[in-house]
N, C-alpha and C positions, 0 to 999 in steps of 0.2 A: 525394491523401491529405494530411490535415492534419498539421502538425508539432506535437509535444507537448513541453512543458517541465515537468519534475518538480522540485519543491523540497522537500528534507527532509534529515534527518541520516542518514548511512550508518553501519552498524555492521559490524564483523567478527564473523561468527557462527562459533563453534566448536561443531559439532553432534555430540552423542553420541547415536547412534540405536540403537534396539532394546534399550533397558534394561528389564529385567523390573520394576524398581521404582526409586523414588528412594532414595539411600543415607541411612541414619540417621546420627546423630552417631558419629563414629569408624569408620564402616562404608565399605567399598569395594565398588562394584558395577561389573561389567564390561559394556561395550556391545558390540553386534555391528557397528556401523558408525561411522565418524568422517569428518567433512569440515570444512574451514575455508574460508569463502567470504563474499562480500558479503551483508549482510542488512539488517535494519531497514527504513528508508525506501527503500533502493535496490532492493528486490525488484521493485516495479512497473516503474520505468524499465529495469532490467536485462532483464526479460522482454520489455518492449516492443521493445527493441533486438534481442533474440534472435529475435523473430518478424518483424523487418524494418520496424518502424515508425520513421520519423525522429524521434529522441528526444534531447533535451538534459537534463542533470541538474546542477542547481545545488546544491552541497553543500560539505562540508569533509572533507578526508582528511589525516591526519597523515603526516609523513615518518618513520614508524616501521615495524617489521616487519609489524604488522597492516595499516597503510596500504598497504604494498607489495603484500600479497595482494589487498586490495580493489581497488586501482587497476589492477593487472594484469588481473584478471578482468573488471572493468567495461569497460576499453578493448578487451579481446578481443571483447566482444559487439558492438562498433561504437557504443557509447553515447558521445555527445559530453559530456565533462566540463567544467563551469564551476566551478572550484575557488575557494573563498574563501581569501584570504591571511591565515591566522591563525597568528602565530608560536607555536611550541612546542605546537601542538595535538596532543592524544593521541587517536588513533582509538578510538572506543568499541568495546567488545567484549562479546559475550554468550555465555555457556555455555548451550547449549540441550540440555536433558536430555529425550530422547524416551522416554516410557513408554507402555504399551498405551492407545491411545485419546486421548492428550493429551501435553502437554509442559510443562516448567517452565523458568524462566530464572534465571540469575544474571548481572547486567549491571553493567559499569563504564562510565559515560557522562558526556559533557559535559552539564551541567545548566542552562546558561544559554541565552538566545536566540542563535541563530547571528548573529554581527555582520556582516550583509550591508548594504552601503551602498545607498541607494535608487537611486543612479545605476547601479550594477552590476545590481541587480534589474530596473530599468526596461529596460536594454539587452537582458537575457535575455528578458523578457516580450515586447518588441517583435518578436523573431525567431520567436515561437511563434504557433500558432493556438489551441491549447488549453493551459491552464496547470493542472497537477494538483499538489495539495499536501495537507497535513493541516490540520484545523481550527485546531490550536494555532499553526501557522506563519502562517496567515492572520489570526489574532488578534494576533500579535506583529510581523508585517511587513505593509507596505501592498500585499499581493498583490492583494486584491480591488479596491482603488482603482486600481491600475495596469492591471488587466484591463479595468475600466470605461473608463479613460482611453483605452486603445488598442483597444477593441472586441474583446477576446479572451474566449473561453469559459473559465469557471472550474469545475474539478472538484475536489471535496474528499472526503477520506476522514476517518474518525475513528480516533484512537488510543485506547488503554485509558483515558487520563485526560482526553481532550478533552471527552467528553460530560459530565464533572462540572463544567465551567466554565459558569456561568450565561450568559455572553455568547455562547456557541456558537449560541444561537437567533438572535442578531442577524445572523449571517452567512448565514442560509438564503436571504433574499431577494436576495443578491448572488451566489448560487451557481447555476450551470447544472445541474450533476450532483452528486449527493451519494450516497455509499455508506457504509453503517453495518452493523454486525452487529446481531443482535437485541437484545442487552443495551444497546448504545450507542443504538439507536433508541428504546428504551423510556425511557432516561434523558433524552435530548434532548427528546423529545415530551411526556414526562410521562404517557404512556398505559400501559395494562396489557397490551395484546396487540400482536403484530407488525403485524396488519392495521390497527389503529387508528393505530399509529405511522407506518406507511407512508402512510396517508391524510393525516395531519397534515403529514408532511415533504414529500410531493409537492405539497401545496397551497401550500407556501411557497417552494419552489425555482423557478427560472426554467423548467427543462425536465423533469427527471426525477429521482426518488429511488429508491434500491435498498436492500433489506435482505437480507443474506446470512443463511441459516438453517442453516448447517452441513450435516449429512447429509441434511436435508430440501430442500436446494437454495437457491433465492433467489426474491425477489419484487420487482417493480418497478412503478412507475406514473409516467406523464407527468403534468405539472401538471394537477390536477383530473381526471385520467383514470381509467380502470378498472385494477384491479390485474392484472398479468400474472405468472403463476406459472411458474417454471422449475425442473424437477426436477434433482437432482444428476446428474452424468454420471460413470459409473464406467469406469475403465480397468484393473480388476483389484482385488485386495485392498487395503484401506486400510493404509498403512504409516506415514505421517507427516503431521501437520497443519501443519507449519511452512511459513509463507508462503502458505497456501491463499487467504486473503482478499486478499492482494496480487496473487496470480496471477489471481483473479477480476477485480480491477480492471484488470489489464493487458489481459485479453481484452475486457473491456467497452470500454475506451478505444480499443483497436485497431478495434473495430467502429464506434464513434462517429466516429473520425477518418476513416473511409471513407464516412460518411453512412448507415450501416445503421440500420434502425428499432430501437426499444427491444427488441422480442422477439429480434432477431438479436444485439444486444449482450448480453442476458442469457444467451443460449445459448452465445456464445463465451466469456463469463466463466466459465460453469459448466464448459465443456470444459477450459479451461486450469486451473481449480481442481481438476478431477477428475484431470487429468494430474499435477498437483503432489502430491496426496495419495497417488498410487501410487508415489512415489519416497521413499527415505529420504534426508533431507538438504537439504530446502528447494528453492528455485527453480533452483539451478544444477546439480542432481544428475542430471537425466534428459534424455533426448532429447525434442524437441518433435515437432510433427506432420510 
């Protein structure tokens, strides 16, 4: 089984689940569930560790109350933490407001590039077989260059703002695996349908591209290969979409790390995403398989 290194910013999620609606100005709305746990970019490495994949996580965590919650939960999962030494760092926090069928966020976050030295980054990359990060981190840090230098596979995900950066396309040829949602795929590719976007993205990456389609499931294609469609997997009534895309990525990478074919990676991604949306409270809330 291959070792995975994830690189991203972690956030402390305060999840208010089961809200009937978002509160208006001056209004108070009560929720049915509450949890406080690691979120943001930590969702994928957290789940990988929980399902037994050897995973390291390069990130920053502050020495504050929020950071204590995040650090404790991530270490409990068996995740190997590689922490950046940033003085007076405030752990980002998101209030996640779960309403029927969707959620909204209020976030306080570090807005700069994580100040990671190339020496520290290179040491972490050398210890891994697959490096997974977001497009924005690979644009701001020499992740792709170091993966090429040391012969590592590179997996990238897209965040809500990554696909708006024009230079995102330049990374496709240096990426082995790419996962986007439908909106991100359309933006990056410039196409008008998910099928066209997938055809474009898979022709440019080294191995395979995947587009998640929400309740419709996901689709993937190897480089210049045929599209494989994976239906969504249900484990009961939908409760919370928080972390579903990250859960899909964890299942996908777990399969890839063991040498599984694309069809199996799509299935395992759909299974973990389906498990995640059957919980209230993100990727830490429920029991796995």
